[in-house]
C-alpha positions as semicolon CSV with decimal commas, in nm:
position;residue;x (nm);y (nm);z (nm)
1;M;0,000;0,000;0,000
2;I;0,107;0,356;-0,070
3;R;0,073;0,573;0,238
4;V;0,074;0,948;0,187
5;G;0,092;1,215;0,455
6;L;0,043;1,583;0,371
7;Q;0,059;1,886;0,596
8;H;-0,070;2,228;0,495
9;D;-0,046;2,570;0,656
10;R;-0,349;2,785;0,729
11;L;-0,358;2,911;0,368
12;G;-0,379;2,555;0,240
13;C;-0,021;2,560;0,111
14;L;0,177;2,238;0,125
15;R;0,445;2,239;0,394
16;R;0,532;1,869;0,429
17;F;0,475;1,563;0,220
18;E;0,573;1,200;0,263
19;M;0,489;0,905;0,042
20;V;0,592;0,556;0,148
21;G;0,526;0,212;0,000
22;H;0,417;0,053;-0,323
23;A;0,080;-0,036;-0,468
24;T;0,010;-0,406;-0,498
25;G;-0,149;-0,624;-0,760
26;A;0,113;-0,615;-1,035
27;R;0,478;-0,697;-1,077
28;F;0,724;-0,444;-0,938
29;G;0,755;-0,155;-1,183
30;E;0,434;-0,242;-1,368
31;N;0,159;-0,111;-1,141
32;P;-0,033;0,183;-1,293
33;V;-0,151;0,305;-0,950
34;C;0,207;0,323;-0,827
35;A;0,313;0,498;-1,147
36;A;0,031;0,753;-1,115
37;A;0,111;0,834;-0,751
38;T;0,481;0,864;-0,832
39;A;0,414;1,092;-1,130
40;L;0,194;1,321;-0,919
41;A;0,447;1,344;-0,636
42;R;0,756;1,385;-0,851
43;T;0,592;1,648;-1,070
44;A;0,480;1,850;-0,768
45;A;0,830;1,830;-0,620
46;R;0,994;1,931;-0,948
47;V;0,771;2,231;-1,020
48;L;0,814;2,360;-0,664
49;D;1,190;2,318;-0,686
50;E;1,195;2,538;-0,997
51;V;1,042;2,840;-0,820
52;P;1,303;3,064;-0,653
53;A;1,041;3,206;-0,415
54;V;0,978;2,860;-0,268
55;E;1,250;2,688;-0,065
56;V;1,206;2,312;-0,094
57;R;1,405;2,035;0,068
58;G;1,346;1,678;-0,029
59;V;1,487;1,333;-0,010
60;A;1,416;1,002;-0,178
61;E;1,626;0,768;0,035
62;H;1,522;0,462;-0,162
63;E;1,252;0,340;-0,397
64;G;0,912;0,364;-0,239
65;R;0,988;0,666;-0,021
66;L;0,973;1,038;-0,098
67;Q;0,983;1,319;0,155
68;L;0,940;1,688;0,078
69;H;0,951;1,989;0,307
70;V;0,862;2,342;0,202
71;A;1,099;2,525;0,435
72;S;0,970;2,870;0,340
73;Y;0,801;3,065;0,065
74;E;0,759;3,429;-0,020
75;R;0,410;3,566;0,020
76;D;0,377;3,643;-0,353
77;A;0,432;3,273;-0,426
78;S;0,146;3,157;-0,204
79;N;-0,111;3,131;-0,484
80;Y;0,128;2,925;-0,695
81;L;0,212;2,700;-0,400
82;K;-0,158;2,661;-0,320
83;G;-0,224;2,558;-0,680
84;V;0,047;2,291;-0,671
85;S;-0,081;2,178;-0,330
86;D;-0,435;2,145;-0,465
87;Y;-0,312;1,959;-0,775
88;L;-0,127;1,706;-0,560
89;L;-0,410;1,656;-0,311
90;V;-0,684;1,620;-0,574
91;G;-0,479;1,370;-0,775
92;L;-0,389;1,161;-0,472
93;R;-0,745;1,171;-0,333
94;D;-0,875;1,051;-0,672
95;L;-0,634;0,757;-0,659
96;E;-0,739;0,682;-0,301
97;R;-1,108;0,691;-0,397
98;E;-1,058;0,463;-0,699
99;Y;-0,806;0,228;-0,533
100;P;-0,869;0,238;-0,156
101;E;-0,688;-0,091;-0,102
102;Q;-0,373;0,053;-0,261
103;V;-0,358;0,421;-0,159
104;S;-0,416;0,592;0,176
105;V;-0,398;0,971;0,211
106;V;-0,388;1,154;0,546
107;V;-0,399;1,535;0,557
108;E;-0,310;1,748;0,858
109;D;-0,327;2,123;0,906
110;L;-0,025;2,287;1,066
111;V;-0,069;2,557;1,325
112;E;0,242;2,744;1,223
113;T;0,213;3,059;1,017
114;E;0,238;3,055;0,643
115;G;0,533;3,166;0,434
116;E;0,852;3,297;0,584
């Protein structure tokens, strides 16, 4: 099972993300659910990393694990960050709804303030 944890600030902007595990039901490397979750997560990480106004730290220690931390962001980047956050959450929730035995998504709100 793919387990996803997301944390957002009070503006709904992604602050932390962790995805662990693999979807089951197909040979390793051939599961479309796993590929979809990976594509969503990697794309979100890549587009955030390209924005100078968003400071992102991430690690993929091994296959089946991705961690991302938005250390800070400038206020004028909040709408962009919120859009990427919504993209990621909607995509992952769709996978969870269609494949509940393979994807689990947990969302928490952080109490810390947004941005820098």
